[in-house]
Legacy VTK file of the C-alpha trace (Angstrom):
# vtk DataFile Version 3.0
C-alpha trace
ASCII
DATASET POLYDATA
POINTS 134 float
16.376 13.297 -11.867
13.844 12.106 -14.398
10.450 11.003 -13.120
8.840 8.793 -15.742
5.437 8.035 -14.248
3.407 7.356 -11.167
4.394 3.732 -10.651
1.842 2.909 -7.971
-0.133 4.109 -4.983
0.342 2.008 -1.848
-2.680 1.373 0.377
-2.323 -0.149 3.843
-5.018 -2.773 4.472
-5.773 -5.267 7.210
-6.288 -8.068 4.689
-5.644 -8.148 0.953
-8.268 -10.882 0.557
-10.931 -8.740 2.242
-9.893 -5.564 0.386
-10.051 -7.417 -2.940
-13.861 -7.395 -2.607
-13.776 -3.660 -3.353
-10.880 -3.395 -5.802
-11.949 -6.363 -7.924
-15.562 -6.967 -6.961
-16.723 -3.338 -7.142
-14.189 -1.570 -9.385
-13.463 -4.575 -11.596
-9.675 -4.259 -11.340
-7.910 -7.573 -11.897
-5.438 -8.709 -9.271
-2.057 -8.833 -10.960
-0.711 -11.153 -8.278
0.655 -10.953 -4.786
4.092 -11.292 -3.290
5.532 -11.440 0.202
8.618 -9.312 0.814
9.966 -10.887 4.009
12.588 -8.174 4.598
9.827 -5.546 4.763
7.356 -7.780 6.664
4.659 -7.220 4.076
2.570 -9.005 1.501
1.661 -6.915 -1.525
-1.179 -7.293 -3.978
-1.063 -5.353 -7.243
-4.111 -4.144 -9.162
-3.159 -2.609 -12.541
-4.799 0.653 -13.601
-3.551 1.776 -17.025
0.216 2.224 -16.794
0.098 2.435 -12.968
-1.020 0.121 -10.201
-2.752 0.147 -6.858
-0.572 -1.743 -4.373
-2.343 -3.187 -1.353
-0.029 -3.705 1.612
-0.801 -6.287 4.309
1.589 -6.644 7.233
2.960 -10.114 7.913
4.018 -9.183 11.450
2.605 -7.014 14.250
5.937 -5.145 14.392
6.120 -4.527 10.631
6.078 -0.996 9.201
2.596 -1.402 7.688
1.161 -2.726 10.973
2.692 0.251 12.800
1.290 2.614 10.169
-2.225 1.164 10.564
-1.943 1.310 14.361
-0.959 4.975 14.238
-2.986 6.294 11.281
-5.465 3.602 10.321
-5.929 1.879 6.995
-5.630 3.951 3.843
-3.108 5.549 1.526
0.373 4.668 2.713
2.624 6.050 -0.043
2.906 7.207 -3.624
5.653 5.769 -5.808
7.253 7.582 -8.709
9.053 5.566 -11.376
12.466 7.055 -12.114
14.928 6.322 -14.889
17.965 5.962 -12.593
17.319 5.579 -8.870
20.973 5.872 -7.839
21.301 9.198 -9.697
17.989 10.393 -8.221
19.114 9.616 -4.662
22.471 11.308 -5.258
20.708 14.440 -6.524
18.307 14.500 -3.577
21.182 14.058 -1.088
23.034 16.946 -2.763
19.904 19.078 -2.360
19.945 18.259 1.357
16.764 16.176 1.446
16.261 13.801 4.348
16.001 10.231 3.050
14.822 7.031 4.690
16.856 4.944 2.234
20.246 6.278 1.178
20.770 3.351 -1.169
18.127 1.399 -3.065
16.758 -1.882 -1.772
14.808 -4.562 -3.603
11.033 -4.335 -3.360
8.130 -6.296 -4.794
8.604 -7.490 -8.344
12.374 -7.057 -8.047
12.134 -3.264 -8.400
14.817 -1.061 -6.909
13.103 1.185 -4.351
13.956 3.945 -1.881
11.800 6.112 0.366
12.059 9.833 1.062
11.322 11.052 4.578
7.760 12.454 4.869
9.001 15.555 6.709
10.478 16.623 3.363
7.347 15.951 1.305
4.514 17.699 3.163
3.757 14.547 5.150
3.472 12.185 2.170
5.612 9.060 2.161
7.221 9.118 -1.295
8.859 6.093 -2.855
11.192 6.170 -5.829
11.034 3.048 -7.961
13.202 1.816 -10.821
11.986 -1.123 -12.893
13.988 -2.729 -15.676
LINES 1 135
134 0 1 2 3 4 5 6 7 8 9 10 11 12 13 14 15 16 17 18 19 20 21 22 23 24 25 26 27 28 29 30 31 32 33 34 35 36 37 38 39 40 41 42 43 44 45 46 47 48 49 50 51 52 53 54 55 56 57 58 59 60 61 62 63 64 65 66 67 68 69 70 71 72 73 74 75 76 77 78 79 80 81 82 83 84 85 86 87 88 89 90 91 92 93 94 95 96 97 98 99 100 101 102 103 104 105 106 107 108 109 110 111 112 113 114 115 116 117 118 119 120 121 122 123 124 125 126 127 128 129 130 131 132 133
């Protein structure tokens, strides 16, 4: 498996519009746009930082994964995403190593990226996302 970069850090927020006051207003990061991913019940807002991004995650439904995360743990860092060269090969390698995965096959995330999550019990409690962008 070849990890190319930290693709983004996901932050669970109650409202992207309210959180933008800090990320743009205080830090001066431009908003690179937002997108709703209906399948994941989330709206994302991306704020580029060098070659990586901060991804703000706002739930679109009270039963969505981000809403459940906020209910259980509060707002804050939700996940870290590593960009990989070949997500299918990476998942195959991790399965062969016996790692517990949330996604056994990639799904489509924001920006059309192929994504898959590793189970946090395998990663010292950190939700890790693998991301392949073309």
